C-alpha positions in Angstrom: 156.3 112.0 96.4 153.0 114.0 96.7 151.3 111.5 94.4 152.5 108.6 96.5 151.2 110.1 99.7 147.9 110.8 98.0 147.6 107.1 96.9 148.6 105.8 100.3 146.0 108.1 102.0 143.3 106.9 99.5 144.1 103.3 100.1 144.0 103.8 103.9 140.7 105.6 103.7 139.2 103.0 101.5 140.4 100.2 103.8 139.0 102.0 106.8 135.6 102.4 105.1 135.5 98.7 104.2 136.4 97.7 107.8 133.6 99.9 109.2 131.1 98.2 106.9 132.4 94.7 107.8 132.1 95.3 111.5 128.7 97.1 111.4 126.5 96.8 113.3 128.8 96.5 116.4 125.9 96.8 118.9 122.1 96.8 118.9 120.5 99.4 116.6 117.7 101.6 117.7 114.9 102.1 115.1 113.0 105.2 116.1 109.4 105.2 115.1 108.0 108.7 115.4 104.3 107.6 115.7 102.3 105.6 118.1 102.1 101.8 118.5 99.6 100.2 116.2 100.0 102.8 113.4 101.1 101.8 109.9 104.5 103.4 110.7 104.8 101.2 113.8 103.8 98.0 111.9 106.3 98.6 109.1 109.1 99.8 111.5 108.7 96.6 113.6 108.5 94.3 110.6 111.8 95.6 109.2 113.4 95.7 112.6 112.7 92.0 112.9 114.0 91.1 109.5 117.2 93.2 109.9 117.8 91.6 113.3 117.7 88.2 111.7 119.9 89.2 108.7 122.6 91.3 110.4 123.4 89.4 113.6 122.4 92.3 116.0 119.2 93.4 117.5 117.3 96.1 115.7 115.2 97.5 118.5 112.0 99.5 117.6 111.4 102.5 119.8 108.3 104.7 119.7 109.2 108.4 120.2 106.0 110.2 119.4 104.8 113.8 119.3 104.9 117.1 117.5 104.2 115.7 114.1 107.1 113.2 114.2 109.7 115.9 115.0 110.5 114.5 118.5 111.6 111.1 117.0 113.4 112.9 114.1 115.4 115.0 116.5 116.4 111.9 118.5 118.0 110.5 115.4 119.5 113.8 114.1 121.3 114.3 117.4 122.6 110.7 117.6 126.1 109.6 116.7 126.5 109.2 112.9 127.4 105.6 113.1 124.3 103.9 111.9 123.2 102.6 115.3 120.2 104.9 115.5 117.8 105.0 112.5 114.5 106.7 111.8 111.6 105.0 110.1 110.9 108.1 107.9 107.5 109.0 106.5 105.8 111.7 104.4 105.5 113.6 107.7 109.2 114.3 107.8 109.4 116.9 105.0 106.0 118.3 105.9 106.9 118.9 109.6 110.1 120.6 108.5 107.9 123.5 107.3 105.1 123.3 109.8 107.2 123.4 113.0 109.4 126.5 113.5 112.8 126.5 115.2 113.6 122.8 114.7 117.0 121.9 116.2 117.9 119.9 113.1 118.0 120.3 109.3 115.7 117.7 107.7 117.7 117.9 104.4 120.8 116.7 106.2 119.5 113.3 107.1 121.5 110.4 105.5 119.0 108.4 103.5 119.2 104.6 103.4 116.2 104.0 101.1 112.6 104.8 100.2 110.8 101.5 100.9 107.3 102.2 99.6 105.1 104.9 98.1 101.3 104.8 98.4 98.8 107.0 96.6 95.8 108.5 98.3 92.3 108.3 96.8 90.0 111.3 96.4 86.6 109.9 97.1 83.1 111.5 97.0 79.9 110.7 98.7 77.4 109.0 96.4 75.2 112.1 96.1 78.0 114.5 95.0 77.2 115.5 91.4 80.8 116.0 89.9 82.2 112.6 88.9 85.6 113.7 87.5 88.4 116.1 88.4 87.4 118.4 85.5 83.8 118.5 86.8 85.0 119.1 90.4 87.1 122.0 89.3 84.3 123.6 87.3 81.9 123.0 90.3 84.3 124.5 92.8 85.0 127.6 90.7 81.3 128.2 90.5 81.0 127.7 94.3 84.1 129.1 95.9 84.7 128.2 99.5 81.5 126.1 99.6 82.9 122.7 98.6 84.4 120.9 101.6 86.9 118.1 101.8 87.7 116.1 104.9 91.0 114.8 106.2 92.5 112.8 109.1 93.8 116.1 110.6 95.7 119.3 109.9 99.1 118.8 108.3 98.5 115.2 107.3 99.2 114.1 103.7 95.4 113.8 103.3 95.0 117.5 104.2 97.9 118.7 102.2 96.9 116.8 99.1 93.7 118.9 99.1 95.8 122.0 99.6 98.0 121.1 96.7 95.0 120.5 94.5 93.7 124.0 95.4 97.1 125.5 94.7 97.5 123.7 91.3 94.0 124.5 90.0 93.2 127.8 91.6 90.0 126.5 93.2 88.9 127.3 96.8 87.9 124.2 98.8 87.0 124.3 102.5 89.1 122.0 104.6 87.3 120.1 107.4 89.8 118.3 109.7 88.9 115.3 111.8 90.6 113.4 114.6 91.5 110.4 112.4 90.0 108.9 109.3 87.2 106.9 110.9 85.0 109.9 111.9 85.6 111.4 108.5 84.5 108.3 106.7 81.2 108.3 108.6 80.5 111.9 107.6 81.6 111.2 104.0 79.2 108.3 103.7 76.5 110.3 105.5 76.8 113.3 103.1 78.0 115.8 105.8 81.2 116.3 103.6 81.3 115.7 99.9 84.9 114.8 99.5 87.9 113.2 101.2 91.5 112.2 100.6 92.6 109.0 102.3 94.6 105.9 101.8 93.2 103.6 99.2 93.1 100.6 101.5 91.1 102.5 104.1 88.5 103.7 101.6 88.3 100.5 99.5 85.6 98.7 101.5 83.3 101.8 101.2 84.1 102.0 97.4 83.3 98.3 96.9 80.1 98.7 98.9 79.0 101.6 96.8 78.8 104.0 99.7 81.4 106.3 98.3 82.7 106.9 94.8 86.3 106.9 93.7 87.2 110.0 91.6 91.0 109.9 91.2 94.3 108.8 92.8 97.1 111.1 93.7 100.0 109.1 92.3 101.8 109.7 89.0 100.4 106.5 87.6 97.3 104.4 88.2 97.2 102.0 91.1 96.8 98.3 90.6 94.1 98.1 93.3 91.9 100.5 91.3 93.2 100.3 87.7 90.0 101.9 86.3 90.4 105.0 88.4 92.4 107.8 86.7 95.2 109.9 88.3 94.6 113.5 89.1 97.5 114.3 86.7 95.9 112.6 83.8 92.6 114.2 84.6 93.7 117.7 83.8 96.2 118.7 86.5 99.6 117.9 84.9 102.4 117.0 87.2 100.2 116.5 90.2 101.6 113.8 92.6 101.3 113.3 96.3 102.0 110.0 98.1 102.3 108.6 101.5 105.7 106.9 101.8 108.0 105.1 104.2 111.7 104.9 104.2 114.8 104.7 106.5 117.2 107.5 107.3 120.2 107.8 109.6 121.9 110.7 111.4 123.7 113.3 109.2 127.2 112.3 108.4 126.7 108.5 108.6 129.4 106.9 106.4 128.2 105.8 102.9 129.4 102.3 103.3 127.1 101.8 106.3 124.2 103.3 104.4 125.0 100.9 101.4 125.1 97.9 103.8 121.8 98.8 105.3 120.3 99.5 101.9 121.4 96.1 100.7 119.8 94.3 103.6 116.5 96.3 103.5 116.1 95.5 99.8 116.7 91.9 100.5 114.0 92.0 103.2 111.6 93.7 100.8 111.8 90.7 98.5 110.9 88.2 101.2 107.4 86.8 100.3 105.7 87.7 103.6 107.1 91.2 103.6 106.3 91.8 99.9 102.7 90.5 100.4 102.1 92.7 103.5 103.3 95.8 101.7 101.4 95.2 98.5 98.2 94.3 100.4 98.5 97.7 102.1 98.2 99.4 98.7 101.9 100.2 98.5 104.2 100.4 95.5 107.5 98.9 96.4 110.4 101.3 95.6 113.7 100.2 97.2 115.8 103.2 96.0 119.5 103.5 96.6 120.8 106.1 99.2 121.5 108.7 96.5 118.0 108.3 95.0 116.4 108.5 98.4 118.4 111.7 99.2 117.0 113.3 96.0 113.5 112.2 96.8 113.7 113.7 100.3 114.9 117.0 98.8 112.1 117.0 96.2 109.5 116.4 99.0 111.0 119.2 101.1 110.7 121.6 98.2 107.1 120.5 97.2 105.6 120.6 100.7 107.3 123.9 101.6 105.4 125.6 98.8 102.1 124.0 99.8 102.5 124.6 103.6 103.3 128.3 103.0 100.4 128.8 100.6 98.0 127.1 103.0 99.4 128.8 106.1 99.5 125.5 108.0 100.4 125.8 111.7 101.2 123.2 114.4 98.2 121.8 116.3 
């Protein structure tokens, strides 16, 4: 009798789950973008909102909820109903902000992942007059001149900044961080020799590299990037296991049913294979990932652990 009841309950639960997936989405879906219009996050969020609207028969409506390192947008999703009708275009800022901002009213590790869409390495570039040409030479130079070798970034707490902090942590060198209000001013000072080094997106630095105004030293990904195949990774240059990437994904509120996540995952992966979407992502220097929800959950937990260590070591505080 108990076995029969268990089987009936299992069948009913399975049937309910299937019906939820079949009827989803039942209304327009909000896609929260935690950064300002015109940013890469905004561009990618709107592109996928448009493709999902076409594929799923309901409007996926992009909504910019900016501020506090992306935590305002993240909180809006975390506090929403766990029914898949409010999503977050997640970025590398999500696990970083979890450690930078105290007293958050949500647990970043509890978000229900849909997928990691892309990963993009950063490039460590030097001005043309900087003597060290490799990571090994940079480490040797920095150890001989502690606190005197500066690196620029697009701002405190960005992946550009924290990549430098992780390099310091992993190698025991002491670099001086110089934050800028965005990449543009930092590029000017890098080319002008006011700062010797900078981490930034490959695509952003590529014109300066091609023009010979800055020199590529290494990329931050685990493997070389197709846009600069001759440039080694930091990991292969003597810092084993080093990897930092900018990334984009999609997450839902904690407790969102797995069948809804799987349905969304399937449609996002289809959209990634569309020629116009694929070209736009690859042209942006991205590696297409398209992980399943379980893999995306693991990745988020790994990012939380990695950046927690770096943020604490660097003493990063909110701006």
